[in-house]
DSSP file (Angstrom, degrees, kcal/mol; ACC not computed):
  #  RESIDUE AA STRUCTURE BP1 BP2  ACC     N-H-->O    O-->H-N    N-H-->O    O-->H-N    TCO  KAPPA ALPHA  PHI   PSI    X-CA   Y-CA   Z-CA
    1    1 A M     >        0   0    0      0, 0.0     4,-2.2     0, 0.0     5,-0.2   0.000 360.0 360.0 360.0 -40.6   52.6  183.4  162.8
    2    2 A I  H  >  +     0   0    0      1,-0.2     4,-2.1     2,-0.2     5,-0.1   0.880 360.0  54.9 -63.1 -37.1   51.1  186.9  162.7
    3    3 A E  H  > S+     0   0    0      1,-0.2     4,-0.6     2,-0.2    -1,-0.2   0.882 108.0  49.2 -62.9 -38.2   51.4  187.0  166.5
    4    4 A F  H >4 S+     0   0    0      1,-0.2     3,-0.7     2,-0.2    -2,-0.2   0.920 113.7  44.7 -66.7 -44.7   55.2  186.3  166.2
    5    5 A I  H 3< S+     0   0    0     -4,-2.2    -2,-0.2     1,-0.2    -1,-0.2   0.805 106.0  61.3 -72.0 -29.2   55.8  189.0  163.6
    6    6 A S  H 3< S+     0   0    0     -4,-2.1    -1,-0.2    -5,-0.2    -2,-0.2   0.665  86.6  89.8 -75.3 -14.4   53.7  191.6  165.4
    7    7 A Q  S << S-     0   0    0     -3,-0.7     4,-0.4    -4,-0.6    -3,-0.0  -0.548  78.4-133.5 -79.6 149.4   56.0  191.5  168.4
    8    8 A P  S >> S+     0   0    0      0, 0.0     4,-0.9     0, 0.0     3,-0.8   0.804  90.1  72.8 -76.2 -27.7   59.0  193.9  168.4
    9    9 A W  H 3> S+     0   0    0      1,-0.3     4,-0.8     2,-0.2     3,-0.5   0.813  89.9  57.1 -65.9 -31.8   61.8  191.5  169.4
   10   10 A P  H >> S+     0   0    0      0, 0.0     4,-2.7     0, 0.0     3,-0.5   0.868 106.1  52.8 -63.6 -30.2   62.1  189.5  166.2
   11   11 A W  H <> S+     0   0    0     -3,-0.8     4,-1.9    -4,-0.4    -2,-0.2   0.737  97.0  65.3 -76.6 -21.3   62.7  192.8  164.4
   12   12 A Y  H 3< S+     0   0    0     -4,-0.9    -1,-0.2    -3,-0.5    -3,-0.1   0.803 114.7  32.4 -66.9 -27.5   65.5  193.7  166.8
   13   13 A V  H <X S+     0   0    0     -4,-0.8     4,-1.2    -3,-0.5    -2,-0.2   0.874 124.7  41.4 -91.9 -48.1   67.4  190.7  165.3
   14   14 A A  H  X S+     0   0    0     -4,-2.7     4,-2.7     2,-0.2     5,-0.3   0.861 107.1  61.8 -72.7 -36.5   66.2  190.7  161.7
   15   15 A G  H  X S+     0   0    0     -4,-1.9     4,-2.5    -5,-0.2     5,-0.2   0.954 107.8  39.7 -59.3 -56.0   66.3  194.4  161.1
   16   16 A P  H  > S+     0   0    0      0, 0.0     4,-2.9     0, 0.0     5,-0.3   0.877 115.4  53.9 -62.0 -35.6   70.0  195.0  161.6
   17   17 A A  H  X S+     0   0    0     -4,-1.2     4,-2.0     2,-0.2    -2,-0.2   0.923 111.7  44.1 -64.6 -43.2   70.8  191.7  159.8
   18   18 A I  H  X S+     0   0    0     -4,-2.7     4,-1.9     2,-0.2    -1,-0.2   0.919 115.6  48.5 -67.0 -43.0   68.8  192.8  156.8
   19   19 A G  H  X S+     0   0    0     -4,-2.5     4,-2.3    -5,-0.3    -2,-0.2   0.927 112.7  46.4 -63.9 -46.0   70.3  196.3  156.8
   20   20 A L  H  X S+     0   0    0     -4,-2.9     4,-2.7     1,-0.2    -1,-0.2   0.886 112.1  50.6 -66.2 -38.3   73.9  195.2  157.2
   21   21 A S  H  X S+     0   0    0     -4,-2.0     4,-2.2    -5,-0.3    -1,-0.2   0.869 109.9  51.5 -68.2 -33.8   73.5  192.6  154.4
   22   22 A Y  H  X S+     0   0    0     -4,-1.9     4,-1.2     2,-0.2    -2,-0.2   0.944 113.2  44.0 -65.1 -47.3   72.0  195.2  152.1
   23   23 A V  H  < S+     0   0    0     -4,-2.3     3,-0.4     1,-0.2     4,-0.3   0.921 114.6  50.1 -63.2 -43.7   74.9  197.6  152.7
   24   24 A R  H >< S+     0   0    0     -4,-2.7     3,-0.6     1,-0.2    -1,-0.2   0.884 113.2  44.9 -63.8 -39.7   77.5  194.8  152.4
   25   25 A N  H 3< S+     0   0    0     -4,-2.2    -1,-0.2     1,-0.2    -2,-0.2   0.662 114.3  48.5 -80.8 -16.1   76.1  193.5  149.1
   26   26 A N  T 3< S+     0   0    0     -4,-1.2    -1,-0.2    -3,-0.4    -2,-0.2   0.205  76.4 125.6-112.0  15.9   75.6  197.0  147.5
   27   27 A R    <   -     0   0    0     -3,-0.6    -3,-0.0    -4,-0.3     5,-0.0  -0.510  52.0-147.9 -72.8 144.5   79.0  198.5  148.2
   28   28 A K        +     0   0    0     -2,-0.2     2,-0.2     2,-0.0    -1,-0.1   0.452  67.3  89.8 -94.2  -1.5   80.7  199.8  145.1
   29   29 A C  S    S-     0   0    0      1,-0.1     3,-0.4     0, 0.0    -2,-0.1  -0.550  70.6-137.5 -95.8 162.8   84.3  199.2  146.2
   30   30 A D  S >  S+     0   0    0     -2,-0.2     3,-1.0     1,-0.2    -1,-0.1   0.266  77.4 104.0 -96.3   9.6   86.4  196.1  145.7
   31   31 A C  G >  S+     0   0    0      1,-0.3     3,-0.6     2,-0.2    -1,-0.2   0.785  79.4  51.4 -65.9 -25.1   87.8  196.2  149.3
   32   32 A C  G 3  S+     0   0    0     -3,-0.4    -1,-0.3     1,-0.2    -2,-0.1   0.639 110.7  48.0 -84.9 -14.0   85.5  193.3  150.4
   33   33 A R  G <  S+     0   0    0     -3,-1.0     9,-2.4     2,-0.1     2,-0.3   0.053  94.3  97.8-113.4  24.7   86.5  191.1  147.5
   34   34 A S  B <  S-A   41   0A   0     -3,-0.6     2,-0.6     7,-0.2     7,-0.2  -0.783  77.8-110.6-115.5 158.6   90.3  191.4  147.8
   35   35 A N     >  -     0   0    0      5,-3.4     4,-3.1    -2,-0.3     3,-0.2  -0.764  27.3-149.3 -82.2 119.7   93.1  189.4  149.3
   36   36 A F  T  4 S+     0   0    0     -2,-0.6    -1,-0.1     1,-0.2    -5,-0.0   0.784  89.9  54.9 -67.7 -27.4   94.3  191.5  152.2
   37   37 A S  T  4 S+     0   0    0      1,-0.1    -1,-0.2     3,-0.1    -2,-0.0   0.901 128.4  13.5 -74.9 -39.0   97.9  190.3  152.1
   38   38 A S  T  4 S-     0   0    0     -3,-0.2    -2,-0.2     2,-0.2    -1,-0.1   0.630  92.6-126.8-111.1 -17.4   98.5  191.2  148.4
   39   39 A G     <  +     0   0    0     -4,-3.1    -3,-0.1     1,-0.3     2,-0.1   0.417  61.9 138.7  84.9  -2.5   95.6  193.4  147.5
   40   40 A D        -     0   0    0     -5,-0.2    -5,-3.4    -6,-0.1    -1,-0.3  -0.418  60.5-103.2 -74.4 150.6   94.7  191.2  144.5
   41   41 A L  B     -A   34   0A   0     -7,-0.2     2,-0.6    -2,-0.1    -7,-0.2  -0.471  32.8-120.3 -70.9 145.4   91.1  190.5  143.7
   42   42 A I        -     0   0    0     -9,-2.4    -1,-0.1    -2,-0.1     0, 0.0  -0.790  31.2-179.0 -89.1 120.4   89.9  187.0  144.7
   43   43 A N        -     0   0    0     -2,-0.6     3,-0.1     3,-0.0     2,-0.0  -0.858  14.8-152.4-121.2  94.1   88.7  185.1  141.6
   44   44 A P        -     0   0    0      0, 0.0     2,-0.1     0, 0.0    -2,-0.0  -0.367  25.8-106.8 -66.7 145.4   87.5  181.6  142.6
   45   45 A A        -     0   0    0      1,-0.1     2,-0.2    -2,-0.0     0, 0.0  -0.453  33.7-112.3 -71.6 141.2   87.7  179.0  139.9
   46   46 A D        -     0   0    0     -2,-0.1     2,-0.4    -3,-0.1    -1,-0.1  -0.525  32.4-160.2 -72.8 139.4   84.4  177.9  138.3
   47   47 A K        -     0   0    0     -2,-0.2     2,-0.2     3,-0.0     3,-0.0  -0.944  22.5-110.5-121.3 144.4   83.4  174.3  139.1
   48   48 A K        -     0   0    0     -2,-0.4     2,-0.3     1,-0.1     0, 0.0  -0.511  42.3-104.3 -70.3 138.5   81.0  172.2  137.2
   49   49 A F        -     0   0    0     -2,-0.2     2,-1.0     1,-0.1    -1,-0.1  -0.480  27.6-150.5 -67.5 127.5   77.7  171.6  139.0
   50   50 A N     >  +     0   0    0     -2,-0.3     4,-2.6     1,-0.2     5,-0.3  -0.773  19.8 175.5-103.1  87.7   77.7  168.0  140.4
   51   51 A K  H  > S+     0   0    0     -2,-1.0     4,-2.2     1,-0.2    -1,-0.2   0.914  78.4  45.7 -62.3 -45.7   74.0  167.2  140.5
   52   52 A K  H  > S+     0   0    0      2,-0.2     4,-2.6     1,-0.2     5,-0.3   0.930 115.4  46.0 -65.8 -45.5   74.5  163.5  141.6
   53   53 A G  H  > S+     0   0    0      1,-0.2     4,-2.7     2,-0.2     5,-0.2   0.897 113.9  48.3 -65.1 -40.8   77.0  164.4  144.3
   54   54 A N  H  X S+     0   0    0     -4,-2.6     4,-2.3     2,-0.2    -1,-0.2   0.889 112.9  48.6 -66.6 -38.4   75.0  167.3  145.7
   55   55 A L  H  X S+     0   0    0     -4,-2.2     4,-2.1    -5,-0.3    -2,-0.2   0.948 116.0  41.7 -66.8 -48.8   71.8  165.2  145.7
   56   56 A I  H  X S+     0   0    0     -4,-2.6     4,-2.4     1,-0.2     5,-0.2   0.928 116.8  48.8 -65.6 -44.5   73.4  162.2  147.5
   57   57 A G  H  X S+     0   0    0     -4,-2.7     4,-2.7    -5,-0.3    -1,-0.2   0.890 110.9  50.8 -62.3 -39.6   75.3  164.5  149.9
   58   58 A G  H  X S+     0   0    0     -4,-2.3     4,-2.6    -5,-0.2    -1,-0.2   0.880 110.1  49.2 -65.8 -38.2   72.2  166.5  150.7
   59   59 A I  H  X S+     0   0    0     -4,-2.1     4,-2.4     2,-0.2    -2,-0.2   0.928 113.3  46.3 -66.3 -44.4   70.2  163.3  151.5
   60   60 A I  H  X S+     0   0    0     -4,-2.4     4,-2.4     2,-0.2    -2,-0.2   0.924 113.7  49.4 -62.9 -43.7   73.0  162.0  153.7
   61   61 A F  H  X S+     0   0    0     -4,-2.7     4,-2.4     1,-0.2    -2,-0.2   0.927 112.3  47.6 -60.7 -46.0   73.3  165.4  155.5
   62   62 A G  H  X S+     0   0    0     -4,-2.6     4,-2.3     2,-0.2    -1,-0.2   0.885 111.6  49.9 -64.3 -39.5   69.5  165.6  156.0
   63   63 A C  H  X S+     0   0    0     -4,-2.4     4,-2.6     2,-0.2    -1,-0.2   0.912 111.7  48.7 -65.6 -41.5   69.3  162.1  157.4
   64   64 A G  H  X S+     0   0    0     -4,-2.4     4,-2.2     1,-0.2     5,-0.3   0.904 111.3  49.6 -63.9 -40.6   72.2  162.8  159.8
   65   65 A W  H  X>S+     0   0    0     -4,-2.4     4,-2.0     1,-0.2     5,-0.6   0.902 112.9  47.5 -64.4 -40.7   70.5  166.0  160.9
   66   66 A A  H  <5S+     0   0    0     -4,-2.3    -2,-0.2     2,-0.2    -1,-0.2   0.886 112.2  49.3 -68.2 -39.3   67.2  164.2  161.5
   67   67 A L  H  <5S+     0   0    0     -4,-2.6    -2,-0.2     1,-0.2    -1,-0.2   0.891 117.7  38.6 -69.2 -39.5   68.8  161.3  163.4
   68   68 A T  H  <5S-     0   0    0     -4,-2.2    -1,-0.2    -5,-0.2    -2,-0.2   0.807  93.3-143.2 -81.2 -29.0   70.8  163.5  165.7
   69   69 A G  T  <5 +     0   0    0     -4,-2.0     2,-0.4    -5,-0.3    -3,-0.1   0.711  64.5 105.9  74.1  19.3   68.1  166.1  166.2
   70   70 A A  S   <S-     0   0    0     -5,-0.6    -1,-0.2     3,-0.0    -2,-0.2  -0.994  73.2-119.2-136.4 138.1   70.7  168.9  166.3
   71   71 A C     >  -     0   0    0     -2,-0.4     4,-0.6     1,-0.1    -5,-0.0  -0.404  37.7-111.9 -63.6 148.1   71.8  171.5  163.8
   72   72 A P  T >4 S+     0   0    0      0, 0.0     3,-0.6     0, 0.0     4,-0.4   0.837 112.6  55.7 -57.7 -34.5   75.5  171.1  162.9
   73   73 A G  T >4 S+     0   0    0      1,-0.2     3,-1.2     2,-0.1     4,-0.5   0.951 104.5  49.2 -65.1 -51.1   76.6  174.3  164.7
   74   74 A P  T 3> S+     0   0    0      0, 0.0     4,-2.5     0, 0.0    -1,-0.2   0.528  86.0  89.1 -70.2  -3.6   75.2  173.5  168.1
   75   75 A L  H <X S+     0   0    0     -4,-0.6     4,-2.1    -3,-0.6     5,-0.2   0.907  88.3  50.8 -57.5 -39.0   76.8  170.1  168.1
   76   76 A Y  H <> S+     0   0    0     -3,-1.2     4,-2.3    -4,-0.4    -1,-0.2   0.890 109.1  50.1 -65.6 -38.8   79.9  171.7  169.7
   77   77 A A  H  > S+     0   0    0     -4,-0.5     4,-1.5     2,-0.2    -1,-0.2   0.877 108.7  52.8 -66.9 -36.4   77.8  173.4  172.3
   78   78 A L  H  <>S+     0   0    0     -4,-2.5     5,-2.5     2,-0.2     4,-0.3   0.896 109.0  49.0 -65.8 -39.5   76.1  170.0  173.1
   79   79 A V  H ><5S+     0   0    0     -4,-2.1     3,-1.4     1,-0.2    -2,-0.2   0.924 111.0  50.8 -64.1 -42.5   79.6  168.4  173.6
   80   80 A G  H 3<5S+     0   0    0     -4,-2.3    -1,-0.2     1,-0.3    -2,-0.2   0.773 105.1  57.6 -64.8 -25.9   80.6  171.3  175.8
   81   81 A S  T 3<5S-     0   0    0     -4,-1.5    -1,-0.3    -5,-0.1    -2,-0.2   0.482 129.9 -92.4 -83.6  -2.8   77.4  170.8  177.9
   82   82 A G  T < 5S+     0   0    0     -3,-1.4     2,-1.6    -4,-0.3    -3,-0.2   0.473  86.8 128.6 108.7   2.4   78.4  167.2  178.6
   83   83 A Y    > < +     0   0    0     -5,-2.5     3,-1.8     1,-0.2     4,-0.2  -0.608  26.1 170.0 -90.1  77.2   76.7  165.3  175.8
   84   84 A G  T >   +     0   0    0     -2,-1.6     3,-1.9     1,-0.3     4,-0.3   0.694  64.5  76.3 -63.5 -20.6   79.8  163.4  174.7
   85   85 A I  T >> S+     0   0    0      1,-0.3     3,-1.2     2,-0.2     4,-0.5   0.755  81.6  70.4 -63.1 -22.7   77.8  161.2  172.4
   86   86 A M  H <> S+     0   0    0     -3,-1.8     4,-2.3     1,-0.3    -1,-0.3   0.624  76.9  79.8 -71.3 -12.0   77.6  164.1  170.0
   87   87 A L  H <> S+     0   0    0     -3,-1.9     4,-2.7     1,-0.2    -1,-0.3   0.860  88.8  56.6 -60.9 -33.7   81.3  163.6  169.3
   88   88 A G  H <> S+     0   0    0     -3,-1.2     4,-2.3    -4,-0.3    -1,-0.2   0.889 106.4  48.8 -62.8 -39.1   80.3  160.8  167.0
   89   89 A S  H  X S+     0   0    0     -4,-0.5     4,-2.4     2,-0.2    -2,-0.2   0.903 111.5  48.8 -67.6 -41.4   78.1  163.2  165.1
   90   90 A I  H  X S+     0   0    0     -4,-2.3     4,-2.4     2,-0.2    -2,-0.2   0.924 112.4  48.5 -64.1 -43.7   80.9  165.7  164.8
   91   91 A F  H  X S+     0   0    0     -4,-2.7     4,-2.3     1,-0.2    -2,-0.2   0.916 112.2  48.8 -61.9 -42.9   83.3  163.0  163.6
   92   92 A S  H  X S+     0   0    0     -4,-2.3     4,-2.2     2,-0.2    -1,-0.2   0.882 110.2  51.3 -65.5 -38.0   80.8  161.8  161.1
   93   93 A A  H  X S+     0   0    0     -4,-2.4     4,-1.7     2,-0.2    -2,-0.2   0.916 111.2  47.7 -65.1 -42.3   80.2  165.4  159.8
   94   94 A M  H  X S+     0   0    0     -4,-2.4     4,-1.6     1,-0.2    -2,-0.2   0.891 111.7  50.6 -64.8 -38.4   83.9  165.9  159.4
   95   95 A L  H  X S+     0   0    0     -4,-2.3     4,-2.1     1,-0.2    -1,-0.2   0.875 108.0  53.1 -66.3 -37.2   84.2  162.6  157.6
   96   96 A G  H  < S+     0   0    0     -4,-2.2    -1,-0.2     1,-0.2    -2,-0.2   0.834 105.7  53.8 -67.6 -32.0   81.3  163.6  155.3
   97   97 A V  H  < S+     0   0    0     -4,-1.7    -1,-0.2     1,-0.2    -2,-0.2   0.896 111.8  45.0 -67.4 -39.5   83.1  166.8  154.4
   98   98 A V  H  <        0   0    0     -4,-1.6    -2,-0.2     1,-0.2    -1,-0.2   0.864 360.0 360.0 -71.8 -36.1   86.2  164.9  153.4
   99   99 A A     <        0   0    0     -4,-2.1    -1,-0.2    -5,-0.1    -2,-0.2   0.485 360.0 360.0 -72.2 360.0   84.3  162.2  151.4
């Protein structure tokens, strides 16, 4: 691990990401939290934490990720590369979002 961190290229990726997220999160204006069409602030409604649903959904998500061996984002790249079988994984992921 020390060998990985001591190389310069990981910091070329992590450094700007950390810096930009710091600047983005510490801005004092409301321009980032407003609706651009009307200028009103966006106030999302509070939802009660669903412990049972989050636990069951997380277990299903983790099992699906383990079975496919692919992160949800690269599934689209795998389909584009010719692995059509991953369409089943994408369909199942979409079905899981709706359920």
